[in-house]
N, C-alpha and C positions, 0 to 999 in steps of 0.2 A: 854582423853575426858575433855572438858571444858563446863561449863554452863555460857553462855553469857546472861546477864540479862539487859534488857533495862528499863529505868525509865521514869516516867512522860509521858507515851504515850497516856493516856486518860486525856484530859484537866481537867475534873472535879476532878480527883484524885489529880492532881498537886495543884489545888485550895484548896481542903480540907486540905492539909498539909501545906498551906501557901507558896507554891513554885511557881516560875515563870514557864510558859510553855516554854520549850526549842524549839529552831528553828531547831536544829540538834539532832539526836539520842545521848543519853548518856548511857554508859554501865558500869557495874561492873561485876566481875567474881566470881562465886562460884566454889570451887573444887568439883569434882564428888563424893567425900566421904561425901558430905552433903545430898546425895540422900536417900530418904526413899520411898519405894513403897508399904509397907503394915504394918499393926500393929497400935497400939495406938500412939498418939502424946504425947511425954513425956514433957508436959508443966511444971509440978511441979518441975522437976529436973533442969530446966533451971534457972540460977540465976537472970534473968531479966524478964521483961514482954514480951510476945509473941503475935504479931498481925498477922492476916491472910491477905494475898494478893493473890487472885485467878488470874491465868494467863493461856493463851494458850501457850503451849510448843511445839516447832518445833524440830524434830530430822532430821539431815542432812545425806544425803546418800554419796556415793563415789564421785558423781559429785558435791557435796556441794549444792544440791537442796533438796527440801522437800521429806523426806522419809515417815514420819508419824507425826501426831499431837496428843496431849494429854492435859488434864486439869492438871494444876499444882498449888501448893501453895508455894509462896515465903514467908516463915515465917520470921518475922522481929522483932528484939528486939528494939522497937521504942525508948524507953528511952535512951538506949545506943547509938543508931544511932544519936539521936538528940544532945546528949551531945558531941559526937565526932565532929559532924558537926559544932557546935558552936565554937569549938576550931580549926576548919578548918583542922581536922585530918582525915585520911582514916577511914571509918567506917565498916571495915571487921567484927569486933566483933559483930556488930549489924545485920549482914546479913549471916555470914558464920559459924554459930554454928552447932552443931550436928543435923542431920535430919531436916535442915532448907529448904530443897528442896524436897517437897513431890510431887510425880508424879503418876498420874493414868495410866490406860492402854493406849497404843498407838494405834491409828487407822490409817491405810494406807491413804495417801493423794496423789493423782496423779495430782492435780492441781498445779498452780503456786503460788508464794507468793502473787501476786495481787488478785488471786481468793479467798483467805481467807477472804477478806473484801468485796466481792461482796454482795450487799444487797439481791439479789435473793436467795443466799445460806443461809443467815440469821444465820451464826454461832454465838452462844451466850454462854457467861459464866454466871454461876449462882451458888451462894453459899448460903446455909442455915446453921444456927447454932441453934440447938435445935428447928428445924422446922421454925425458923424465917428467912425471906429473908434478907440477909446482903448485898450481892453484886450481881448485874445483869446488863449486858450490851451486846450489839452486837459488834462484831469485826469491823463492818462497821462504828462504831462511833469513832474509834481510831483517834486521832489527828496526831499521827506518826505511820504509818502502818507498818506491818511486812516487806513489800517489801522495804520501805525506810530504816528500821532498818538493814535489811540484806545487802543492797547495800552499806550502810555506813560501816558496820562491815567488809565486805569482802575486802574493800579497804585498810585496815591497819592491821587487826588482823590475827594471825596465826590459822585460822579456819581449822578444820580437819573433815573428815568423822566421824560420830558418835557424834559430838558435838550437844549440845542442845541450843536453843534460847528461853529464857523466854521473852515474848513480852510485858509485862507490865500489870498493874492491873486497873480495874475500881474504881470508888469512893465507899466508904462504908467500908473501912478497919477499924478493931476494934480489941480489945484485946480478946484473948482466955483464958479460965479458966479451971482448972481440972473439969471433969464431963461434959464438953460441948460435944455435938454430932454434927458433921458437915458432910455435903454432898456437894461436889463440882462437877459440871458437865460442860462438853462442849457438846452442843447439836445443832441440826439443827432447822430451823424455824418451822418445823412441830412437834417439840418435841422429835425427835429421839436422845437419848443420845448416843454419840459415845465414850465418855471417862468419867470415874467417879472415885471419891475418896469418900469413906465413912470411917470415923474414929471417935474414941472417944479420948478425951483429958484426960490424966492421970497426 
C-alpha cells in the first residue's frame, strides 16, 4: 500500500506558503507505516514542529476506482521541510515521520472522481483546534481536482488496489502544540459528517 499525496491543490494554500500554483499535479509518497487511525497525536515526542493539514483521502478498489473516502491529516514538520527545500533536497523527513498520516473512518463512495467536486454535493473539509476554526473549504473550490490528480498519477505511478490518495489541503495550516484538542471532519452541504477525527495532542 502507498499513500500518494498531492500538493498545492487549493490555490490559497499555495499562496499562504509562498509557493507558485502548479499547472500539473505534484506528488510525494508516504509509506503506509505513517498511518495512525486512533489515539493521541504524539506532538511532544517529535523533534521538530508539527503543523496540521486537513485533506480528503481516497481509497482505491480493485479496479483502481474510488472505494471509499475519509478525512485525513497530513501532519508536516514545517521547519524541517522548509530547510530541506531551501537546499533543494528531498523533504521526506518533514513529511514521513511516525504517525504523520492520520486517517478517520472511511465512508463508501459510489460516485466518480469528478463527482467529489460537484457543488450540489457540497463536500466540505473542516478542522477546529480547541474549538477554534482553523481550516474550512469545499472540495469544489480545489484548483487541481481529485479527478485531475488521479488521471495524472495513473499515467506513470505503480498504483495498486488499496492505495490511498491524499488530495491536498485548504489554507489555514498552523502549528499544533501539546494539549491541543482537534476535530477534523468531511461533511456534506447539509452538515452530515461522513468521516471524523477527534484527537488530543500530547
